[in-house]
Phi, psi and omega in degrees: 000321181296319179298320179296318180296320179297316180298318180294324178296318178297317181296319179294322178297318178297318181296318180297316178298319180296315181293323179294319180292323180293324182292337184274359182250131175233143180245114189243130177294144180259145181293142174232169182290340184241353185270158176240123183262134172256102185294329183295318181253005177057045180241164176226139182242133175232144178239128178223130176052043180066023176237124180259132177243129174240126187231140173208157176292138174262299178217136174290327179222112178284127183111153186279349185229156176300142181233160179298312177258098182292134180247126177251142180235142174243142177265126184237130173244129180241122182246115185268106178258009182278181179262010180215179179285150175229161181217125176226079178293169183300333180293347181276001183248141179226140180247135175237147177249183184291349177260015179065018172279141179243150185226128173279150178292158177239157183282159174302326178299319179291323177301311181298320179299315182292313181298318180297316183297313186282325183293332180309323188261350192253334190260136188299130171290141008262015185290296176212136182091187186214143178280330187241146181297326181293332174296316181297313182296320181297315182286326178300321180289342182261019178064079186296334183298325180262003181291152177271357178295137184282068178272125194312298188290340181257347175282329178230048182294334182295331181297319181297321184275315185288336180272351182288150177297138183297147174265356183274158176299149177257119185291158178300140181074010182243168176224157177221149180218147178175184185262145170241130187254145177221144169276099184200147177244093185285350176289347180268004182224173180244006184205144175217150181220122177265124181251138177245127181251154181288351177214170184282000180281345184042053179233158182076203181278136177291156177291321178200164181229152179229102182274144179225139175263133181254112183259138181236000000 
């Protein structure tokens, strides 16, 4: 029991340090010649070819605990004012940081896979995750997705999928909103830029850009 208490104390200390560092970081949209900033929600809106895009940071780190592969999410709203259907799947988005590193978006399936893999080792048993490998193997063999055990990524898997930006066409006069995910750690940089391309090839000139200043 004492060993378990010590482990839980260490885990709580790590979590507190992580949350404190996350609270000290803010991601603020930067003014552009064509953009409109909403200071209340820290978003920026750009309109191109009768299509309005509104972007803001959703989470610097998806998941309740630090992970090996940090996942950052942006909330994107697309308002279609054209006379036809449009499509901007997650593959049409690219993220760049202040060190000129670029990141392709990842699918909700990949997000769930990463969160599930890392959470197994980090969250105190019996709440979510497991202290021992044999616990993990035992539950894995019992089909953890349908298990009633409160394992983080499988207790709320619907959130990752239902909050993601739609991959379906957006009808004329309609709008869609959702999250786009990236494997990126923006706390290591002072600038980020979300690029939107007219196709999923993310080649050539982007349709529009959304710059953000990262304050620490």
